[in-house]
C-alpha positions as CSV (number, residue, x, y, z in Angstrom):
1,M,198.3,90.4,110.0
2,P,196.2,92.4,112.5
3,G,197.9,92.8,115.8
4,G,201.2,91.3,114.5
5,K,204.6,92.9,114.9
6,V,207.3,92.9,112.2
7,E,210.6,91.5,113.6
8,S,212.6,91.8,110.4
9,L,212.2,93.2,106.9
10,H,214.5,92.9,103.8
11,P,214.1,93.2,100.0
12,V,214.2,90.0,97.9
13,S,214.6,89.5,94.1
14,V,211.8,87.6,92.3
15,T,211.9,85.7,89.1
16,G,211.6,88.0,86.0
17,G,213.5,90.8,87.7
18,G,210.8,92.2,90.0
19,R,211.3,93.1,93.6
20,A,209.5,92.1,96.8
21,W,209.8,92.4,100.5
22,Q,210.2,89.5,103.0
23,A,209.1,90.1,106.5
24,V,209.1,88.0,109.6
25,V,205.9,88.8,111.6
26,L,205.2,87.8,115.1
27,G,201.5,87.2,115.4
28,P,199.4,88.1,118.5
29,D,199.2,84.3,119.2
30,G,203.0,84.0,119.3
31,V,203.4,82.3,116.0
32,R,206.1,83.6,113.6
33,H,205.1,84.0,109.9
34,A,207.4,84.6,106.8
35,V,205.4,86.9,104.7
36,T,206.3,88.0,101.2
37,V,204.9,91.3,99.8
38,D,205.0,92.2,96.1
39,G,207.1,95.3,95.7
40,A,204.9,96.9,93.0
41,T,201.4,96.2,94.3
42,L,202.0,95.6,98.0
43,A,199.9,92.4,97.8
44,I,200.8,89.6,100.1
45,T,202.1,86.8,97.9
46,S,203.1,84.3,100.5
47,N,202.4,83.8,104.2
48,T,203.8,80.6,105.8
49,V,204.6,79.6,109.4
50,A,208.2,80.2,110.1
51,G,210.2,77.6,112.1
52,D,212.2,78.7,115.1
């Protein structure tokens, strides 16, 4: 997310034994997003607005 700042980052397990990262990102507009990143390809697999 351009201009966003990562507030937290931690590894998570995924179905089938893979790994991924989950980050909470504060966007430049002040909205927090829960973003999941594939551990092998670094592709964003999920991006949802996180509740406060």
